[in-house]
N, C-alpha and C positions, 0 to 999 in steps of 0.2 A: 497381401494375404495374411490378414490379422489372425485368422484361425490357426494356421500352421505355425506362425511365429509364437503364438501363445502356447500351443501344444509343445513346441520345442523347449520353451522355458520351463513348463511343467515337468517335462522329461528330465531336464538337467537338474532341477531341484530334487526330483525323486531319486536320481542317482546319488545325490549327496547324502540322502538319508537311508539308502539301501544298505542292508547288512549282508548281501550275497557276495561271497568271495569270487575270485576269478575262476572260471572253468578251466579245464585242462588246455584247450586250444588257446584261450586268452592268455594263460600263463606262458605258453610257448611263444606267442607273439611278443609278449612283454620281455621275455628273455632275449629274443632276437633284437629288440630295441636297445638292449644294453651294448650290443656290438653291431653298429650299422654296417651294412654291406650291400652290394648291388644284387644280391640274391641269397636264398636260403634253400635248405634241403627240399622242402615240399611246396614252397610258395614263392611268388615274387616278393620284392622288398617293400612295396609301398605302405602296407599296413604297419610294419615295424617303424618306418620313418614317421608316420602319423602319430604313433604312440610316443615316440621319442620327442616329437614336437609338443605334444600335449603335456608331457611330464615337464618339459622345459618351462611351460607357461604356468601350470598350476600344481605341480608336485606329483609324487608317486602313488597317490591314493587310488583305490579302485574306481572311485567316481571320476577322477581325472583321466585315468587310462581309458575309460569307456565314454568320456565326453565327446570324442569325435563322432560317435555313432548317431546321436540325435541331431547333431549339426549337419551331418551328411544326409540324414533323412529329410531335413528341411530343404536341402538343395535338391533332392530327388523330387519332392513335391513341387517346388518352384519350376523345375525343368519340365515336369509333366504338365503343369499349367501352361507354360509357354508353348509347348509342342501342340497341345490341344487347341490353343487359341490360334496358332499359326496355321494349322491344317484345317480347322473348322471354324469355331467361334468361341467367344469368351465363356459361354455356359459349358461347353465341352471341356475347356481348360479347367474350369472350376471343379467339375466332378472328377476329372482325371487327378487333380491335386488331392481331392478328398479321399479317393480310393488309394492313392499312393501313401497318404498320411495315416489312414485308419485301417488299412488292410491288416489281417491277422499277422502276416509275415513282417510287415513294417512295425507293428506294435512290439513284436518280440525282438526284431533286429535292432531296435532303438535302445535296447537295454543291455546289449552285449557288443563287444568289439570283434568283428569278424571280417574276413576278406570279401564277403558278399556285399557289404554295404558300400565300400568304395567302387566295387565293380558296377553295381546298379547305378550309382551316382554318375559315373563317367559314361555308362551306357545311355542314361537319360540325356546327358549333355550331347553325346554323339547323335542321338536320335533327333534332338532339336536342331543341331547344326545341319544334319542331313535334310530335314524338312525345309530349312531355309535355302539350302542349295537346290532343292527341287523347285522351289518357287522362283529363284533367280540365282544362277551360278555366280559366285563371288569368291575371290581368293581369300578374303578375310574369314568367311565361314568355312572354307576349305582348311584354313589353318586351325580353326577351332575344332573341326572334325578330326584332324590329324592328332592334335594334342589330346583330345578326349580318348581316341582309340589307343594311343600310346600309353597314356596314364592308366586306362582300364587294363591293359596288358600287364602293367607293373603291379596292378592290384590282384588280378587273377587271370590265368591263361584262358579262361572261358570267354574272355572278350574277343577272342579270335572268331567266334561265331557271328560277329558283325559281318564278316566277309561273305559267307554264304547267304546272309540276310540281304546283302546288297544285290546279289544275283537273283534271289527269289523275288525281291521287289521289282526287279527289271522284267521278270516274266509276266507281271500283271499291270505294270504302269508304264506308259509311254515316256513320261518325264524321267523315270528311273532308268529306262533303257538308254535314253539320250545321255544321262549323266555318266554312264559307264565309259563313254568315249571322250568325256570332257577332260581337259588338263587339270581342272580343279580337283577331281577325284584322285588323279595320280599324285598331285601335290600333297593331298591329305594322307594317302597311304605311305608316301615317302617320308613325311614328317613323323608319322606313327612309328615307322621303322627306326628312325633316328632316336626318338624318345625311349623306345624299349631296348635300344642297342646295348646299354651298359649291362642289362640282365642277360642278353644273348652272349656277350663276351664272357661274363662270369660263368654262365653255363658251359661254354666251350672250354674254359679253363678248369672246370670241375667235372668233366665227363658227362655233361648234359644231365646231371642228376635230377634237377627239378623237372626238366622236360620228360625224363623217363618216368618219374613218379606220377606226373600228370597223365602220361600215356597209359600207365597202369590203371588209373582211375577211369579212363575212357573205355579201355577194353573190358575191364571188370571180369566177371565170371562168364562162363560159357552160357549161351542161350539155350534154355530148355523150356519145353511146353509147361506152362503153369497158369492156373486160374487165379491164384492169389496175387501174383505180382502186378498184373494190370489193375486189380482192385486196390492194392496198396498204393500204386501210383496215383490213381484217382483220389484216394483218400488224402494223400499228401497234398494234392492240388487244392482240395477243399480246405485243408488246414492252412495253406499258405495264403490263398486269395480270400478266404472266408467263405462259409457255407452259403451265404445269401448271394454274394457276387458271383461265385463260380457256378452256383446252381442256376441263377438267372441266365448266365452265359450259355450253359449247356442247354437249357430250355429253348432259348432263342435259336441256337444253332440247329437243334432238333426240329423246330418248327419250320425253319427255312429249308432244311434238307427234305422234309416231308413234302413241302410245297413244290420244290424242284423236282422230286421224284414223280409226283402226280403230273406235273407239266410235261415231263419227258415221255411219260407213258400215255399221254392223251392222244387219241387217234386223230383229233381235229387240230389243224395247225393254229387255229385261233381259240381253242378251248371248246366251246359248244357244250354238248351233253357228255362228252367223254371224260371231263375232269377239269382241273384248274386251267391247264393249257398255257400256251405261250403268252396269251394276253395278260394273265396275272403275273407271269415272269417279267414281262416288259414293264408292268406297273411297279414291280419291286425294284427293277433296275432303275427306273425313273426316279423313284424315291431316294435311292442310295447314291446315284451318280449324277445328280444335277450339277452343272458346272459351278465351281466355287467362285465367289466374288473376287475381284482383283485385290491384291494386297495394296495398302497405302503406299504412295510414292515415297522414295527415300529423299533425304535432303539433297537439294541441288537439281532434282528432276523438275522439268517444266510443268506448269499447270495444264498446258495444252495437251501434252502426251498423256497426262493423268486423265483428263476429261475424255480423250479419245479412247483410252483403255476402258473406262467405265461405260462409255456409250457402246463400245463393241461387246462388252460382256452382257449388257442389258439386251442387245439384239440376239446374242447366242442363247441366253437364258429364256427369252420369250419364245424363240423357235423351238427350243427343247421342250418347254412346257406344252406348246401346241401339239408337238409330235406325240408326247405322252398322253395328252387328253384324247387324241384321236385313236391311239392304239388301245387305250383302256375302254373306249366307248364303242369300239367296232363290234358288230353282232357276231 
């Protein structure tokens, strides 16, 4: 990934020549790094540890304090590439890495040191490990998943949203449902608990001050009817993802929603004159859910099992394509 590596070097050089002082939050994190602890008033400790490590390497300048940010953004892009390649193909991985590297939020976060950057880094690593577990349960990837979740919790408590994400994925994917009952997932969650345990112990000794602070951010203000708040939220997403990327995503979702609504309201079970109908829905499903090719065999696996797997996949894929062609050509 020469592009993201070059981009990272450019960002590090730009930090060296930047004249922007530390912002208030950055100054607070730097102050925490002067007295390392398992936890702090409003945040977990990982970012303070990273700042202290960076200062140990290159000194107390603003550029050095912020240096972990572009390096972690490099890691985010690499994990996005690996996940896209594992779940789909190399082209998907490439564009996932480009979006992760050049998104508006990424461009801004690479210039400041904040808890969001290590959170996204370990979330990306957890997603990749989870994708590998879906392909083939393995205790080694379970260990990676557990370490990533635990480290993410030490970066920011929002990493806990991985847990409902696992349940939500199981509602739509058969492999994800099967993984919920596998010992590998239990191993991952147990390891994550061990990794984050120093911060839990620190919170228990300090009246759970950081947990209560995070809980106050979650509850926030009372919910009141407002037209501006949803618009403000959408505007923020446009700013984070970039107007082009988020705009295209909204347009595609809207198009699919309209097509689905027409299909549901069609009086004909196969479409006909009533509208788009189920035939078009089946065509869309076929395009999106064609069985993926088998993953390459790991070292030590026999060529015979690999050939049998490839042959089986070709038979399944050909049957699926035949079914889709017949459903889309039915009168």
